[in-house]
C-alpha positions as CSV (number, residue, x, y, z in Angstrom):
1,X,-28.4,-19.0,12.3
2,X,-29.7,-15.6,13.8
3,X,-31.4,-13.2,11.8
4,X,-28.4,-10.6,11.9
5,X,-25.8,-13.0,10.6
6,X,-28.8,-13.9,8.3
7,X,-29.4,-10.4,6.9
8,X,-25.8,-10.1,6.5
9,X,-25.0,-13.1,4.3
10,X,-28.2,-11.8,2.1
11,X,-26.7,-8.5,1.9
12,X,-23.1,-10.0,1.1
13,X,-24.5,-12.1,-1.4
14,X,-26.6,-9.6,-3.3
15,X,-23.0,-7.2,-3.6
16,X,-21.0,-9.7,-4.6
17,X,-23.6,-10.1,-7.4
18,X,-23.6,-6.7,-7.9
19,X,-19.8,-6.6,-7.9
20,X,-19.4,-9.2,-10.8
21,X,-22.3,-7.3,-13.1
22,X,-20.0,-4.4,-12.6
23,X,-16.9,-6.1,-13.4
24,X,-18.5,-7.8,-16.5
25,X,-19.6,-4.1,-17.6
26,X,-16.2,-2.4,-16.8
27,X,-14.8,-5.1,-18.8
28,X,-16.8,-4.7,-21.9
29,X,-16.3,-0.9,-22.1
30,X,-12.5,-1.0,-21.1
31,X,-12.2,-3.6,-24.8
32,X,-11.7,-0.9,-27.2
33,X,-9.0,0.7,-25.0
34,X,-7.2,-2.1,-24.4
35,X,-6.8,-2.6,-28.1
36,X,-5.7,1.0,-28.9
37,X,-3.0,0.7,-26.0
38,X,-1.9,-2.9,-27.4
39,X,-1.5,-1.2,-30.7
40,X,0.5,1.8,-29.0
41,X,2.4,-0.7,-27.5
42,X,3.5,-2.3,-31.1
43,X,4.5,1.2,-32.4
44,X,6.6,1.8,-29.3
45,X,8.2,-1.6,-30.2
46,X,9.0,-0.8,-33.6
47,X,10.3,2.7,-32.4
48,X,12.6,1.0,-30.1
49,X,13.6,-1.8,-33.0
50,X,14.3,1.6,-35.2
51,X,17.0,3.3,-32.4
52,X,18.8,-0.1,-31.9
53,X,19.1,-0.7,-35.3
54,X,20.0,2.3,-37.0
55,X,22.4,0.6,-39.7
56,X,18.7,-1.2,-41.1
57,X,17.3,2.4,-41.3
58,X,20.1,4.1,-43.0
59,X,20.6,1.4,-45.4
60,X,16.4,1.7,-46.3
61,X,17.1,5.3,-46.6
62,X,19.3,5.1,-48.9
63,X,18.0,2.6,-51.2
64,X,15.0,4.8,-51.2
65,X,17.1,7.9,-52.2
66,X,18.7,5.7,-55.1
67,X,15.6,4.5,-56.4
68,X,13.4,7.7,-56.5
69,X,15.3,11.0,-55.3
70,X,12.6,13.3,-55.7
71,X,10.0,11.1,-54.0
72,X,12.3,10.8,-51.3
73,X,13.1,14.8,-51.1
74,X,9.5,15.1,-50.8
75,X,9.0,12.7,-48.2
76,X,12.0,13.8,-46.2
77,X,10.4,17.2,-46.3
78,X,7.1,15.9,-44.8
79,X,8.9,14.0,-42.0
80,X,10.7,17.1,-40.8
81,X,7.4,19.5,-40.7
82,X,5.6,16.6,-39.0
83,X,8.7,16.2,-36.7
84,X,8.8,19.9,-36.0
85,X,5.0,20.3,-35.4
86,X,5.6,17.0,-33.0
87,X,8.1,19.0,-31.0
88,X,6.1,22.3,-30.6
89,X,3.5,20.1,-29.5
90,X,5.2,18.6,-27.0
91,X,7.0,21.8,-26.1
92,X,3.4,23.4,-25.6
93,X,2.2,20.6,-23.7
94,X,5.2,20.4,-21.3
95,X,4.5,24.3,-20.6
96,X,0.9,23.7,-19.6
97,X,1.4,20.4,-17.6
């Protein structure tokens, strides 16, 4: 092998080692983000299920209202204020972005 090809092969090998190390480091750093995104995906699946099964949601709400009407009313108020806050945040983010 000529000298130029040998230098090129050596550099190529060094770059491959460097790339492998960077990949290992990146995979370690991304792991917490992957876990958070996986949880987010599970929440979205749950919301999707709730959207497609409104009768089950209605039945659960009815059972809670019948069992504990005062507690259900307090939770309804909290939920309403959370929902309104979320709508305001979405609206302000839409205007900003």
